[in-house]
C-alpha positions, 0 to 999 in steps of 0.5 A: 084048505082055504083061499087067501091073497098071499103076497110074496117078495123076491129078495133079489129084485125087491119086487112083490107079487100077490096071488090067491093061494090055498093055505091051511089053519096051521099057516095062520098066526098063533092067537086066541080067536079064529074067525071065518071071514065073510067080508073085507075091504080096500083102504090105501094101506091095503094098496101099499101092502098088496103092492110095494109094502110101503114100509108097513109089511115086516115079513113075507109071505104076507096076507094083507087086509086091515079090516074084516068082519065074520063069525067066530069059529074058535076062541080061547078067550071068554069074551067070544064064543063060536057063532059070535059076529065080530069086526076088526079094524086097525091094530096093524092087522094086515100090516105087521100081522096077517089080515082079512084077505083070507077065508079064515083069520086068527087074531088076538081077542083084544083086537075084536069088537062085537058086530053092532046090532043092526049091522050086517057083516057086509055093511060093517065092511062097507064102513071099514076103517075108512068109515070108522075113521070118519065117525071118529072124526065127526065125534071129535068135532062134536066133542069140540063144539060142532053142532048143526046150523052154524055154517058149512062143514068142509070135507076134503077128499070127499069122494074117497072112502073116509070123505064119502062116509063123513059126507053122509054122516054129517048130512044125516046129522043136519049139517050143510056139507061142502065137499072138496073133490078133484074129480068133477064126475063125482059131483052127482055121487057126492050130492047123492050122499048129501053134499050141498056144495061142491068145491073144486080141488084147485080152488083150495089146494094151494097155500096163500101168503095171507095166514087168515082168509074169510071165516068160512067153515064151521068144521072140517074133516080133512083127508088130504093134509099138505098145502090144502090143510094149511089153506083150510086152517086160515078159512076156519071160523073162530073156535072151529076145529079141523079133524085131520085123518089123512095125507093124500096131498102130502105129509108136510104142513106149510102152515102158519100158527096165526089161525090157532092164535088169533081165531082159536082154531083147533087141529085134531089128530084122528088115529083109528089104529090104536083107538081104545076099546071103549071109544071103538064101541062108541064109534060103531054104535054111532055108525049103526045109528047115524050112517044112513044105510041107503047112502052107505050102499050107494058107495059100495062096489063089490069085489073078490080076492082075485080083484085085489091086485088090480084094486090095490094099484088103483087105490094108490093112484086115487082111482077108487071111489067110495067103498069096496066090499070084498067077498072073500068067499066068492 
């Protein structure tokens, strides 16, 4: 028997409850690879799956946790053998499938990637889906011409998980980073990650009648969406790109097509869930090379399985800064 965070739903009231519970190997889903989990983490989706479900969880009881890193215990697939260190992000694990908030997990081999050389399982979960998404966003911007030295790169929602890692990566690569936050108390934290400019959220989160403003940003990683994204599109330099990674400010986009037509602005959608294997490897290799580990450590707050119900609620309220690393064995 081993510990897992199990979420149950009362069918009459529709309310969910989460608690650390003992389960066995026979309770795990049928799949090719069994992993002894070392660490997981907390993302916005995890908050939904721990709490109200958000339409992500198909059936209960459920074990959330969309990320995990650990060691292969058993494998029916030749790509992995006992003792191999592996990472999992995405593939709807922790949503439609049981996830990483457990001391053991069983998943399809196709969903795993080898732990990159130079990263520990703990560091991999300090990165997690948020950091993986941030790296995908940076890579997409680079693929569309972003290079250092041509002006500031904007990062919205900068104190969150994706924004924190994007800020650190971009600064490490030599970019001038302008970090948007609605929490003034995070300024020192963001400057510590490498931000050279702090932009107050209220300066940029309302739409304006003008479809174009002064050309300001040479690139953008946007975790907010909504009115802020619409506003930012009109502030991009000619030919610049915005990588859209989130919707913390809403799923709507009250924007004009004018920035696309008159300035050649690109809006790049970033999906981390169904990302092909080759690009996953490319992103993780870049993370190991281009994310400063001291900056990564500065983002981390530790947690245990027992902390997850409280943290899940907090992340839904925008109260979690940086990255949470969950030691499932603590």
